[in-house]
C-alpha positions in Angstrom: 0.3 -0.1 0.0 1.5 3.3 -1.0 0.4 6.4 0.7 1.6 10.2 -0.5 1.8 12.9 1.9 0.0 16.4 0.4 3.0 18.8 -0.5 3.3 21.6 1.7 6.4 22.6 -0.2 6.6 25.9 -2.2 10.4 25.9 -2.4 12.7 28.4 -3.9 16.3 27.4 -4.9 19.0 29.2 -2.8 21.6 31.1 -4.7 24.6 28.9 -3.9 25.5 25.0 -3.8 26.3 23.1 -0.7 27.9 19.9 0.3 25.6 18.1 2.3 26.0 14.6 3.7 22.0 13.1 3.7 21.3 9.7 5.2 18.5 7.5 4.3 17.5 5.1 7.1 14.9 2.2 7.0 14.2 -0.1 10.1 13.2 -3.3 9.7 12.3 -5.6 13.0 15.8 -5.4 14.5 17.8 -4.2 12.3 18.5 -0.6 10.8 19.6 -0.2 7.1 21.1 2.4 6.1 22.8 4.6 3.4 24.6 7.9 3.1 26.2 10.0 0.7 27.6 13.4 0.7 26.0 15.4 -2.2 26.3 18.8 -3.6 23.3 21.0 -4.2 21.6 24.0 -4.1 18.6 23.6 -1.5 17.8 21.0 0.9 15.2 19.5 -2.1 17.7 19.4 -4.6 19.7 17.4 -2.3 16.8 15.0 -1.8 15.9 14.5 -5.3 19.8 13.7 -6.0 19.8 10.9 -3.4 16.5 9.4 -4.5 17.8 9.1 -8.4 19.9 6.6 -7.0 19.0 3.2 -7.9 17.8 1.7 -5.1 18.4 -2.2 -5.7 22.5 -1.5 -6.5 22.8 0.4 -2.7 24.5 -1.4 -0.3 22.8 -0.8 2.9 25.0 -0.5 6.1 23.4 -2.6 8.5 23.1 -2.5 12.9 20.9 -3.8 15.3 18.1 -1.6 16.7 19.9 -0.9 20.0 23.5 -1.2 18.9 25.3 2.1 19.3 28.5 3.1 17.5 31.4 5.7 17.8 29.2 8.8 15.5 31.3 10.3 13.1 31.7 14.4 12.9 27.9 14.6 10.7 25.9 11.5 12.7 23.4 11.1 15.4 22.4 8.6 17.4 18.6 7.8 16.2 17.9 5.2 19.2 17.8 8.2 21.0 15.9 10.8 19.0 12.1 11.1 20.3 9.8 11.8 17.9 7.9 14.6 20.0 11.4 16.5 20.3 11.3 17.0 16.2 10.8 20.6 15.3 7.5 21.0 13.3 7.3 23.9 10.7 3.4 23.7 9.8 1.4 24.3 13.0 -2.1 22.9 13.8 -4.1 24.6 11.1 -1.6 23.5 8.4 -2.6 20.2 8.9 -4.9 19.9 6.4 -6.5 16.3 5.9 -6.8 14.4 9.5 -9.0 11.4 7.4 -5.4 11.0 5.4 -3.2 10.8 8.7 -6.0 8.1 10.0 -5.6 6.0 6.8 -1.8 6.0 6.9 -2.1 5.2 11.0 -3.9 1.6 9.6 -1.7 1.3 7.2 1.2 1.5 10.4 -0.6 -0.8 12.6 -1.3 -3.2 9.5 2.8 -3.4 9.1 3.6 -1.1 6.7 5.5 1.8 6.6 5.0 5.3 4.7 6.6 5.6 1.1 6.9 8.0 -1.4 7.2 6.8 -5.0 6.7 3.3 -3.1 10.3 2.7 -2.3 12.0 5.7 -0.2 11.2 7.6 3.2 8.3 10.3 3.0 9.7 11.5 6.3 12.4 14.3 5.6 14.6 15.8 8.6 17.4 18.7 8.7 20.1 18.7 11.5 20.8 21.9 12.8 22.3 22.9 16.2 19.1 23.3 17.5 17.9 20.0 16.7 15.9 18.0 13.9 13.7 20.0 11.8 10.9 18.0 10.1 10.7 20.1 6.3 8.4 17.1 5.0 6.1 14.8 6.2 4.1 16.2 9.1 1.3 14.0 8.5 3.4 11.0 8.1 5.0 11.9 11.5 1.7 12.5 13.2 0.5 9.2 12.1 3.4 7.0 13.1 3.2 8.8 16.6 -0.5 8.1 17.0 0.7 4.6 16.2 2.8 4.5 19.3 6.1 4.9 17.6 8.5 6.7 19.9 12.2 7.2 18.2 13.6 8.3 15.2 15.4 4.4 15.1 11.5 3.1 14.7 10.6 5.1 11.5 11.9 4.9 7.5 13.4 8.8 7.2 15.8 11.2 5.4 18.4 12.8 7.3 20.4 16.0 5.7 23.2 16.9 8.3 24.6 20.4 9.6 21.8 22.7 8.1 21.8 26.2 8.9 19.4 28.8 8.7 19.7 30.0 5.1 19.1 26.3 3.9 15.9 25.8 6.7 14.4 29.0 5.4 13.8 27.6 1.3 11.2 25.9 3.0 9.3 29.1 3.5 9.4 29.6 0.4 9.2 33.3 -1.1 8.5 34.1 2.5 11.1 35.9 4.5 10.2 34.1 8.0 12.2 33.1 11.2 11.4 29.3 11.6 12.5 29.8 14.9 9.4 32.1 15.6 6.9 31.6 13.2 5.3 28.4 10.9 4.1 28.2 7.3 0.0 27.2 6.6 -0.5 26.8 2.9 -3.7 26.4 3.3 -4.5 30.1 4.4 -5.3 32.8 2.1 -2.5 34.6 0.0 -0.7 37.0 2.3 -1.3 35.3 5.1 0.8 31.8 4.9 3.3 33.1 7.5 1.9 32.4 11.3 3.5 33.0 14.5 4.5 29.7 16.0 2.3 28.2 18.8 3.5 24.5 18.8 6.9 24.5 19.5 7.8 21.1 18.7 6.0 17.8 17.3 4.7 16.3 21.1 2.9 19.7 20.8 1.7 19.6 17.5 0.5 16.0 18.3 -1.6 17.2 21.6 -3.1 20.0 19.8 -4.7 17.4 17.0 -5.0 14.4 18.8 -8.6 14.1 19.9 -9.6 15.3 16.5 -7.5 12.8 14.8 -8.5 10.0 16.7 -12.2 10.2 16.4 -12.4 7.7 13.8 -15.8 6.0 13.1 -16.7 4.2 16.0 
């Protein structure tokens, strides 16, 4: 079963290229399969596109047990210890437009399947910054995993770009020159009102604000 997230993004290209390490992780039972590569890209979306152009069947994935710890390199994080609720959101409650889609995703996850884009690439995309991990795509998907009981990043498929900065994350705001620390983007709002004051500071708070509405199923 393939489920596609809504495209919240209205990206604009940054006027420079960057070298970025990007990592794809696929948790499977007790093992985590991962692939990491350095890419040269104009922005974080192009970095994701470049790695998604890899022939997945030819990738030699690194394997480790979910609870196995390694000596992390300069760019790495320990996914076993990253709580999903601590991840920083870039959309507020009003920016989550399709609760029924989240309910369908939850059912998919509870049936042992994962949320992929194009049937093979993780739908959840993250940028590592000094403030923490920023969710720049896949809010619906991450909320679904949280409702299904997932607690840590090591439990879900994801794409992670290491060591990003403020200029790079601003591409998420499109043509809006927003401060992501204080504001979020709501592409469902009327023209000129897409930039909103941040209320929910992380996915825990976004989850709490939406949980009752999402869980109102046909009972």
